C-alpha positions in Angstrom: 39.9 -1.5 -94.9 36.1 -2.1 -94.8 34.5 -3.7 -91.8 33.6 -7.0 -93.5 37.1 -7.7 -94.7 38.5 -6.7 -91.3 36.2 -9.1 -89.5 37.2 -11.8 -92.0 40.9 -11.1 -91.3 40.4 -11.3 -87.6 38.6 -14.7 -87.9 41.4 -16.0 -90.1 43.9 -14.7 -87.6 42.1 -16.5 -84.8 42.5 -19.7 -86.7 46.1 -19.2 -88.0 47.6 -17.0 -85.3 48.6 -13.4 -84.8 51.4 -13.7 -87.4 48.8 -13.5 -90.2 47.4 -10.2 -89.0 50.9 -8.8 -88.7 51.8 -9.9 -92.2 48.7 -8.7 -93.9 48.5 -5.4 -92.1 52.1 -4.6 -92.8 51.5 -5.5 -96.5 48.5 -3.2 -96.6 50.5 -0.4 -94.9 53.2 -0.8 -97.5 50.6 -0.5 -100.2 49.3 2.7 -98.7 52.8 4.0 -98.4 53.4 3.3 -102.1 50.1 4.6 -103.5 48.5 6.9 -101.0 48.5 10.6 -101.7 49.1 11.4 -98.0 52.8 10.3 -98.0 54.1 13.7 -99.2 52.4 15.2 -96.1 54.2 12.7 -93.8 57.5 13.4 -95.6 56.9 17.2 -95.2 56.2 16.7 -91.5 59.4 14.7 -90.9 61.4 17.3 -92.9 60.2 19.8 -90.3 61.2 17.4 -87.5 64.6 16.6 -89.0 65.5 19.6 -91.1 69.2 18.6 -91.1 68.4 15.3 -92.8 67.9 14.6 -96.5 64.7 13.7 -98.5 65.5 9.9 -98.4 65.7 10.0 -94.6 62.3 11.8 -94.4 60.8 9.2 -96.8 62.2 6.4 -94.6 60.6 8.1 -91.6 57.3 8.1 -93.3 57.6 4.4 -94.1 58.3 3.6 -90.5 55.3 5.7 -89.5 53.0 3.7 -91.8 54.5 0.4 -90.6 54.3 1.3 -86.9 50.6 2.2 -87.3 49.9 -1.5 -87.9 50.8 -2.2 -84.2 47.5 -0.5 -83.2 45.5 -3.3 -84.9 47.9 -6.0 -83.7 47.7 -5.0 -80.1 43.9 -4.5 -80.3 43.6 -8.1 -81.5 45.8 -9.4 -78.7 43.9 -7.4 -76.1 40.5 -8.7 -77.3 41.7 -12.4 -77.2 43.8 -12.4 -74.0 44.1 -10.2 -71.0 47.9 -10.0 -71.3 48.4 -6.3 -72.0 51.0 -4.9 -69.5 52.0 -1.3 -68.8 53.9 1.0 -66.6 52.7 4.4 -65.6 54.0 7.8 -64.6 51.9 10.5 -63.0 48.8 8.4 -62.6 48.3 9.6 -59.0 47.5 13.1 -60.3 44.6 11.7 -62.2 43.4 9.4 -59.4 43.2 12.3 -57.1 40.3 13.9 -59.1 38.3 10.7 -59.9 35.0 10.8 -58.2 35.5 14.4 -57.0 35.9 17.3 -59.4 36.5 15.2 -62.5 39.3 15.8 -65.0 39.9 16.4 -68.7 42.4 14.3 -70.6 44.0 15.7 -73.7 44.8 12.7 -75.9 46.8 12.9 -79.1 47.5 11.0 -82.3 51.0 10.5 -80.9 51.0 7.0 -79.4 47.9 4.7 -79.0 45.0 6.7 -77.6 42.7 3.7 -77.9 44.9 1.5 -75.7 45.2 4.4 -73.3 41.4 4.4 -72.8 41.4 0.6 -72.4 44.2 0.6 -69.9 42.6 3.4 -67.9 39.5 1.4 -67.5 41.5 -1.8 -66.7 43.5 0.0 -64.0 40.6 1.8 -62.3 37.3 0.0 -62.2 35.6 3.0 -60.6 36.7 5.3 -63.4 33.8 6.7 -65.5 35.3 7.7 -68.9 33.6 9.7 -71.6 35.4 9.9 -75.0 34.8 12.6 -77.6 35.8 11.3 -81.0 35.7 12.4 -84.6 32.7 11.5 -86.8 34.8 10.1 -89.7 36.2 7.5 -87.3 32.8 5.8 -87.2 33.4 4.3 -90.7 34.5 0.7 -91.3 37.2 -0.5 -88.9 37.0 2.6 -86.7 33.3 1.9 -86.1 34.3 -1.5 -84.7 37.0 0.1 -82.6 34.4 2.4 -81.0 32.0 -0.4 -80.3 34.8 -2.4 -78.6 35.5 0.6 -76.4 31.8 0.9 -75.5 31.7 -2.7 -74.5 34.7 -1.9 -72.3 32.5 0.6 -70.4 33.6 3.8 -72.2 30.9 6.4 -73.1 31.4 7.7 -76.6 30.2 11.0 -78.2 31.0 11.5 -81.8 31.6 14.9 -83.5 28.8 14.1 -85.9 26.4 13.3 -83.1 27.4 16.5 -81.4 27.9 18.7 -84.5 28.6 21.6 -82.1 25.4 20.9 -80.2 25.2 22.5 -76.8 23.6 19.3 -75.6 26.7 17.3 -76.1 28.7 20.0 -74.3 26.3 20.0 -71.4 26.5 16.2 -71.1 30.3 16.5 -70.9 30.1 19.2 -68.2 27.6 17.2 -66.2 29.9 14.2 -66.5 32.8 16.2 -65.1 30.8 17.6 -62.2 29.8 14.1 -61.2 33.4 13.2 -60.8 33.9 11.5 -64.2 36.8 12.0 -66.6 36.4 13.1 -70.2 38.9 12.6 -73.0 39.2 15.0 -75.9 41.4 15.1 -79.0 44.1 17.7 -78.6 45.6 17.7 -82.1 42.9 17.3 -84.7 40.1 19.5 -86.0 37.2 17.3 -87.0 34.9 20.0 -88.6 35.6 23.1 -90.7 33.5 25.2 -88.4 35.3 24.1 -85.2 36.7 26.8 -83.0 40.5 26.7 -83.1 43.6 28.2 -81.5 46.9 28.9 -83.2 50.2 27.5 -81.7 53.8 27.2 -82.8 54.9 23.6 -83.5 58.3 22.6 -85.0 58.8 26.2 -86.0 55.5 26.3 -88.0 52.0 27.5 -87.2 49.5 24.8 -86.3 45.8 24.9 -85.2 44.4 23.0 -82.3 40.8 22.6 -81.2 39.7 25.2 -78.6 37.0 23.0 -76.9 39.2 21.2 -74.3 40.3 24.6 -72.9 36.8 26.0 -72.9 35.6 22.8 -71.0 38.3 23.4 -68.4 37.4 27.0 -68.0 33.6 26.4 -67.6 33.9 23.3 -65.4 37.0 24.4 -63.4 38.2 20.8 -63.9 42.0 20.2 -64.2 43.4 19.6 -67.7 45.9 16.8 -68.1 47.9 15.7 -71.2 47.9 11.9 -71.5 50.0 9.6 -73.6 50.3 5.8 -74.2 53.5 4.8 -75.9 54.3 1.2 -77.0 57.4 -0.3 -75.4 57.0 -3.8 -76.8 54.4 -6.3 -78.0 51.2 -5.5 -76.2 53.2 -3.5 -73.7 52.8 0.2 -73.0 54.0 3.1 -70.9 51.3 5.6 -69.7 52.2 9.2 -68.8 50.1 11.9 -67.2 51.3 15.5 -67.2 51.0 18.0 -64.5 47.7 19.9 -64.9 47.7 22.8 -67.3 46.3 25.8 -65.6 43.9 28.2 -67.4 43.3 31.2 -65.1 42.4 34.4 -66.9 42.4 37.5 -64.8 39.2 38.7 -66.4 36.9 37.8 -69.2 39.0 39.9 -71.6 42.0 37.7 -70.8 40.3 34.4 -71.7 41.6 34.2 -75.3 45.2 34.9 -74.1 44.9 32.3 -71.3 43.6 29.7 -73.7 46.3 30.4 -76.2 48.9 30.0 -73.4 47.5 26.7 -72.3 47.3 25.4 -75.9 51.0 26.4 -76.4 51.9 24.4 -73.3 50.2 21.4 -74.8 51.9 21.9 -78.1 55.4 22.2 -76.4 54.8 19.0 -74.5 53.5 17.3 -77.7 56.7 18.4 -79.5 58.9 17.1 -76.7 57.2 13.7 -76.7 57.3 13.6 -80.5 61.1 13.9 -80.5 61.3 11.0 -78.1 58.8 8.8 -80.1 59.0 10.1 -83.7 57.5 7.1 -85.4 54.4 6.9 -83.2 52.9 9.9 -84.9 49.7 8.6 -86.4 48.4 11.9 -87.7 48.2 11.6 -91.5 46.4 14.8 -92.4 48.1 18.2 -92.7 49.1 19.5 -89.3 51.8 22.1 -90.0 50.6 25.1 -91.8 
């Protein structure tokens, strides 16, 4: 949806009530499900997750995935109009222990609602300085508005297009960490074809993850956490922070092996959480090779 129509929908929702946004967004999601060329990829993904089930079940899973995706827009609207978002958390003390000291790196995923995760982090911890690396294609249309909302909430944004692999964007992130800030990086999507990647095993298939978060952790010596925000009800979330993933190569020659091991730890945790929240997978591109 283009920015103009999305703004119009939000204005109409403000007049008529949240039910209008829920109705129209679910109708649009149904249209995408019926006519989008990406549905076969979702069906293929759920076939890997549930190999014992049949094709109709995998198709139903894909339909639920598309419908659940609308809750991101619905909760964003509620959060922008009222300060009623509630959440519970697990493991937040691990993150709080590094804020203002050595800094930390958050691996966020397209499993759950990473945008709400960033909002709630800022809401819970006023002293938190958060820098978010995002993909360039998410600057278009609705996603551009999404990033602007996060900026207004006090989150620093660096896009892949702005960085384009530039050492200056990397240096900014390292300085941010060393000043005690927290940076968030995507753990499960490659934004550019020239991006360095690492191979892992996921659902019995090969998958490729961005290498950058692990390089950042090596260079900065900052702890690397996996962070999820799962929806438990209307505008209600559960935040979870993992134990830090250690990357400690014995020598420079062992760096690739240490990074591969850390990436596989993330992939294993991602798979575990996926099995618990299968319909909050909002990754619509090919992930399994």
